[in-house]
N, C-alpha and C positions, 0 to 999 in steps of 0.2 A: 518780438521783432526789434524792440529797442535794444535789448541785450545783445542780439545778434549783430545789429548795426554797430554797437559799441565795440564788439569783439573784432569785427572786420576793420573798424577804424584803427584799433590798436595794432592789429596785424599789419595793416598797410603802413602805419607809421614805423613799425619795427623793421619791415622790409626796406622801406625807403632809407631809414637810418643805417641799416646794414650795408645797403648799396653805396651810400655816400661814404661811409667809413671805409669800405673796401677800395673805392676809387681813390680816396685821399691816401690811404696806406700804400696802395700799389704804386701810385704816382711818386710818392716820396721814396719808396724802395728803389725805383728805377732812377730817379733823379740823383740819389746819393752815389750811384755807380759812376757818376762823372769823376768822383774824387776818391772813393773807397773801393779797394780791390776785394771782391768777395772771397772769403776764406774757403768756401765750399759751394757747390751747386746742388740743386735738387736731385739731379741725376747721380751725382757722386754719393749723396746721402742715401738715396734709395739702394744703390749698389752695395754700400757698406752695411746697411741694415739687412739687406737680403743675405749677405754673407754670414751674418750672425746665426741664421737659421739653416744655412747650407754651406758648410765649409769644405765640401768635396773638391772645389776648384782650387783651394788654397789662395783665395782672393786676398790681395793686398793693395790698398789704395795708395797710389803714388801721385801726388800733385804738388808742383813747385811753381809758384807764381814768379814770372819775370816781366819787366816792363817791355813794351813793344820794341824799343830801340836795342834790346838785348836778344831779339829774335831775328834771325836772318830774313831779309825781305824775300828770299827765295821761297820760304814757307808761306808767307803771306800771299805771294803771287800764285803759288801752287793751289792753295785752297780757294782763291778767287777763281782761278782757271777751271778747277774741277767742280766747285760747288755753286758758284754764283757770279758769273762773268759780268753781270750788270750791277754788281754791288756798288760801284762808285756813283751810279746815277739814279738808281731806283729809290723809292721811299718805303722800303721794307717788303714790297711784294713785286714779284716778276709776273706780270699778268700774262705775258706771252708763254712763259714756261708753265703756268697754271693751266692755260687753255690746252697746251700740247699734252700735258699729263692727263687731263680729263679725257681727251680724245683717245689716248692710248689705253687708259685704264678701262674704258668701255669695252674693249675687245681683247683684254688680257687678264690672266689670273694673277700675274705678278704686278703688284701695285707700284706705280712709279710716283715718286714724290716730286715736289716743286718748291721745297722750302728754301728761302734765301738764308744767307748768313745771319741776318737780323732775326729771322724767325727761329733759327736753331738756337741762337743765344737766349732768346726769350723762353723757349721750351726747356732748354737744359738748366737754366738758372732757377726758374720758378714753377715748372709744371712736372708732369710725369709722362712716362712712355705709354704707348697705346694709341688707338684710333677711336675717336668719337667726335661728333659735331660740337659737343660742349667743350672738350679740350682744345679743339681747333679754334673755337671762338675765343677762348681765353688767350691762346697763342697769338691770335690776330690783335687782340686788345693790347697785350704786352709789347707786341711788335710796333704798334702805333706809338706807344709811350716811349719805347727805345729810340725810334727814329725822331721823335719830337724833342727828347731831352739830351740825347747823347750824340757827339760827333761821330762820323764814320770811323775815324781813326780809333776812337775808344771802343766802338762796337767790334772792330776787327781785333783789337787787343784782348777784349773779353773772350772772343771766340777762340783765339789761339791759345788761351790759357785754360779753357774749360772743355774743349773738344776732347773726346776719347780717341786715342790713337792705338790702344791695345787694351786687353782685359785689365781694368784697374789703372791704366796709365792715362792720366788726364793732363793736357797742356803740353806746349811745345818743349819746355825744358825737361820735364820728366821723360817725354818720348825720346828726345835727343840723347839724354844721358843713358836711359835704359836700353834703347835699341841700337844706338850708334856710338855710344861711349864718347860723346863730345857735347859741349854746351850748345844751346839752341842758336846762338849767333854764328856758329861755324857750320851750320847745315848747308850743304851744296844743293845745286838744282836737282841732282839725282836723288839725294836724300829726301828733299822736300816733296818731290813728285811721288816717292814711295809712301811717305806719310799721308799725303792727300789721297793716294789711291786706296788706302784701307778704310777711309772714313765711312763709307756706306755700311760697313759691318766689321768694326775693329776687334770684335770677339772671335771672329772666324778667320779674317785675313791677318797676315803678319808682315810688317814692313821689314823685319830683320830676317825673314825666311819667306820671300815672296813666291807665290805660285805663278804658273804661266799666265793665268788671268790677270794677276796683279802686275806682272811685268808688262803685259800689253796695255793695261790701264796706265801704268807709269809712262810708257812711250806716248800715249795719247795726251796725257797731261803736259808732258814736256813740249809737245807740238803746240798745244794751246797756249802755254806760257810764252813761247816764241811769237805766236800770232798776236798775243796781247801787247807785245812790245817790250818784254822783259821787265825787270824791277822798276824801270823808270816810270812805267805807267802808274805805279803806286803813288807817285807824286800828286796825282789827282785826289788822293784820299787824305785831305787835311795835312798836306806837307809831310807825308810819311818819308823818313830818311831813306832814300833809294840807293843803298849800297849793299853789295852782296858778293859772296864768293861764287865763282863759277865751278 
């Protein structure tokens, strides 16, 4: 009994130490994102590793970091309009959207998500794809850290630089150059709405060859952008420079 008690004591101390170590390491990892641009995300790394074992798609990773003031506010507004309209005001979670998704998913075979931009940044940078309560719990944990340590402007900058806009195309600059042959700061409203329209499944949908569904989604996003008040509304996000081409 004494040996068993000693073993449980050591195991408990090891687990406690591991938990504290993970908490400290993860908090520091998120905090450093205030000043350091991540060279790669977890999702990019997984896609690249996957391509090593299956080169049938001819996968090529294209990621080019640019600062937020070198990305058209049109794209920032488009992703907020399409992905997370309460982004300037929430603390990482859109409770209303979560409740709506829960009600719809109870009566549908097509799972509807309710992830905010902050949740997507947390997942893409640190976690893996797939659905499980464990992964969702970690996503929520990193979301709380991101909202606690990072300004909204920085979270948006991270999102626009790591989001996948096409198969292997990550970030606004790579997407603008590859799909529209222009730098990200020159993206028009129409360009931006197309890029935002493919975000739910960028491996299937193509901004440079939009289907009828993507064209309809672009029209909806453009309407939402107008309803939100145009790029000027981004001034609410830590003084984002609200200038854009029409």
